[in-house]
N, C-alpha and C positions, 0 to 999 in steps of 0.2 A: 504494500500500500504506500502510495506516494503522498508526502506531506507538502502542502503549499500554504503560504500565508498572504492574505490580502494586505496591501500597503497600509490601509487605514487601521489595520489591527494594531500596528506599532504605535500609531497616533493615539489610539484609545488607551493602550497600556501606559504610555508616557503621561498622558493627561491624568489617568487614574492615580499613578504614583505621585505626581506633583500635587494632587489634591488630597493626599494622605489616605487614599483608599486602596493602596497597593496590596494589602493583605487580603481584602475581600475579593479583589480582582484575581489574585492568584487562586483563591478558592473557587471562584466562578469559572476560571479557565479549566481547572481540574474537573469541575462538574460538567462542563461542556464536553470534555474528552470522554468522560464516563458515559454521557448521553449518546454521543456518536458511536462509542464502542458497543453500546447496547444494540443500536441499529445494525452495526457490522457483524456482531456475533450471531444475531438472529438470522441475518441474511446468509451467513456462512452455513448455518444449519440447513438451509434450503439449497446449498451448493452455489450460492451467488457470491461472486467476487467483489471486493471493495477496491476500486481503482485509486481513489484519491480522497484524502481528508484535507479540506481547505479551511483554515482558520479565518473567521470574519470578525469585524469589530464587535459585533454583538451575538456571537455564537459561532457555529461551524457548519460545514456542509460536507456530506460524503457523496461520492459518485459510485453507485452500485448498479449492477445489471438486473434490476428488479422490474424493468418495464413489462416483462412478459410473464410474470407470475400471476396466479389467480388472485382475486380480490382478498380472499381470506389471508393468504400468506403475506400480501403487501400490507394489510392492516396489522398483522402480527409484528412485522418489521417496524412499522411506525410506532406501535405501542411499546416496543422493547426499549426505546430511548427514555421516555418518562419513567418506565418501570425500573430501569437501571439507576436513575437518579433517586427514586424512592428507596431502593435497596441500600444505596450508599448513604442516604440520609438516616435510615434506620441503623446502619452500622455505626455511624458517628454518634447516634443517640445512645447506643450501647457503650461506646467509648466514654461518653459523658457520664454514664452511670458507674462505669468501672473506675474512671480517673477524673473525678469532679474537680480536681485542682487545676485542670486545663480547660475549664468551662468556656472561656472566651474563644479558644481555638476551635473546640468542637462545635460551639454555637455558630460560628461563621460558616463552617463547612456544612452544617445541617441546613442553614438558611440558603446557602448557595446551591444546594441540590434540591431542596424541597420546593422553593419558589419557581425555578425553571420547569420542574416537573408539572406543576399546576398550570403555569402559564402556557406551556406547550400543548396542553389539552384543550385550550380555548378553540372554539370553532372559527378560527381566523386563519386564512392562508397567508404565508407559507408555513405556519406552525403545524405541528403534527395533527392537532385536532382539525384544522382546516383541510389538511390532506385526506383525513379520514372521511370528511364530508364529501370531498371530491370523488373518492372511491364509491361512496354510497349513492351519490347523485350524478350519474354520468350524462344525464340528459343535458343537451347544450344550453337550454334555458336556465337550469339550476346552476350549471357550471359558471355561466356568465354572472348570475346573481352572487355566487360566492366570490368571484373575482372583484365585482363592483363593491360589495360590502367590505371586503378586506382592504381594498384601496381607499375607500372612504374612512375606514377606521384608522389606518396609519396616516392618511392625509389629515385627519382631525388632530392626531397627535403631533404632526408636523406643524400645523397652524398654532396649536397650543404652545409648542416649543418656541415659535417665533414671538408669541405674545409675552411669554415669561422669560424670553431670551435664555433658553437652556440649550447650549451647544450639544450636550450629550443626547437629549431627546430629539433634537433636529437630526443628528447623525444617525441615530437608531431608526427613526421613522422613515427617513429618506432611503436608507439602505433596504429596509423592509419593502418599501414600495417598488424599488428597482428589482429586488429579488423575486417578489411574487409575480411580477409581470414577465420576467425572464423565464421563470419556472412554468408559468402557464403556456408560454410559447413552446417550450420544450415538451410539455405534456401533450401537445397536439400530435407529436410523432407517435406516441403510444396509443393513440385512439384511432389509428388507421383501420383497425379491425372492427370498430364499433359502428357498423353500418347496417342498415336494414335490407341491403341487397342480398339476394340469394342466387342460386345457380339457374333459376328460372327467369331471372330478370336480365338486365343488360350486363354483359360480361366483356371485360377487356382481356384479350389474349396477348401474352408476352412470351417471346422465345428466350430461353435461358440455356446456359452451358452447364453440364452436369458437374463441372469442376468448380462452380461457384459455391460460395458458402451460403448457408441459409440466411445469414444476416444481409448479405449482398442481395439476395432475392427479396428479402423483406423490404428493402429500400425501394424496390421497383413496384410495390403494391400500389394499385390505383386507389386514391383516396375516395373517389366519387363512384366507382363501379366495382363490382365483384371481379376479382382477378383470377384468371386461369393461366397457369404457366405450362408451356410446352417445351420439353427438353429436346434440344437440337439433335438430329440424327437418330435418336433412340425411339422417338415417337411416344414416349411416356409423357404423362401430364399430371398435374396436381393443382390444387386450388389454394387461395390465400388462407382458408381455414386450416389447411394442412400445415402451412408455414407457421401460423399462430401456435399450433400444437407442438411443432418441432422446436420452436424457440423456448418452450417450457421444458420439453423433455431432453433436449440435447444442448451441447455447447454451441454458441453462436457461430463459431468458426468451423463447424462440421460441414462437410461437403454434401451437395445434393445427391451425388451418386451413392455415397455411403448411407445416407438416410433412406434412400429409396430401396437399396439392396439389403440394409440392415447389417452391412459389413463394416466394422470399425477396427481395422488392423492397427498395429503399433507404428507402421510406417506411414509417413505423410502421403506416400504415393499409393496407398491401398486401393484407390480408385482404378489406377492403371493396372494393378494386379488382377482386377476382376473383369478386365476387358479382353476379349479374344480377337 
């Protein structure tokens, strides 16, 4: 897993230490790492890789291959983050009971984990609670409502930050507005399969090579019409519903010929071995 840091993260940390909140910020960064680790660990249980952990001014973001999991598994991955913070908060609560002489230290870590766990469950995008709503209401009308409500919420915080002249609130709400709109645009990629078209309706036929990976084929799916893929030379064919299923069952770099024949040899050229 690759670690990257947003430039504004350093600005946030420096401002926090200059304002005398360095200790709490340290505890908050620890809580954020625990939160994202919860997501990553649950994703790993489903065989999903975590590519990158990016530290942001007010949180973090992980990039995982969870786009093609079913809704239940995606929901479990989302809930794993707040759950991890709750477990950590309870652990520090135990430390508080065992070693009360370090009350101030344990209290800071308890607050730093408990508060983000609760906030992340709010039904506001891009918080985990908002993403759960997004999974539950895939209808375009409801998705648009979630996006608008979330933008208005953070827009209101931004305006309030201007009124009270709070740079921290301005930075946080501004970042959230940018993040939620970027993530909504990215999420459009994962909804290519959520169409009402079927094999009896309008179909787009696309020729593919059997050496292509299933993810390369996925990128060719027609967003507006049901897609039928015809394999060049072999005469075999499959539909976008098959691609959706393959993306869940196999690695994204699995080749079409291997998926169609069920042959997954150790060699990268296993497709060539099965051709006569």
